N, C-alpha and C positions, 0 to 999 in steps of 0.2 A: 232126342232129335237134336242134331247139331248141324245147322245150315251153313256153317262157316262163319257166320256173324258172331257166334259166341265161342268159337274154337279158341281164339287167343285168350279170352277171359278164363275159359276153363283151364287152360294150361297154367296160367298165372295162379289161379286159385289152388289147383292141385299141387303146385310146387311151393305154395306158401308165400308167393310174391305178392303180398297184400297191397302194397302201393301201386304196383303195375296193374293189379286186378281192379283197383278203384279207378285208376285213370281210364282203363279200357271200358269199365262199366259206365263212367260218365259220358263217354263218347257214344256208346251203344244206347244208353237211356235217352240221351238228347235226340237221337234219331227217332226213337219211338215217340217221344213227346212231340216232335215236329210232325210226325205222321198223324198222331191223334189230333193235333191242332188243325191240320189241313183236311182231316176226314179221310185219309188214305190208309190208316192202320188196319190191316186185315186181321181177321180172327186167327189166322195161321201165325202171324207175327206176334200176337199177344200170347198164343200158346207156346211159341218158341221162348219168349221171355219167362213165362210161368215155369216151363220145364227147366230152364237154366236156373232160376231162383230156387226151385225145389232141390235140384242137384247141389247147388252151391251151399244151401243151408245144411244139408247132410255132411258135406265135406268140412265145412267150418266147424260144425258141432263135434265131429270126430277129431279135428285138429285141436280144438279147445280141450277136449277130454284127455287127449294125449299130453298136452302141455301141463295139465293139472296133476299128472302122475309123477 
C-alpha cells in the first residue's frame, strides 16, 4: 500500500539515498505522532506506516547484505 505519503521515502530508500530517506521519515513520523497525540490517527494510517516499515526493513537488509559481499 502506497498512499503517496510514503512514496518519496520509498524512492529514497530504494535508491540508497539514506540521508534523504531519514529526513523524509522524520517529517512523516512527526505527522503520525501529531495524529496520535490529537487522537486522529486512524488504523489505516498505522497500517500504512507498518507496511512501509516492513518494506523498508527488507530493502535495507538486502542492501546491507550486498555491501558485505
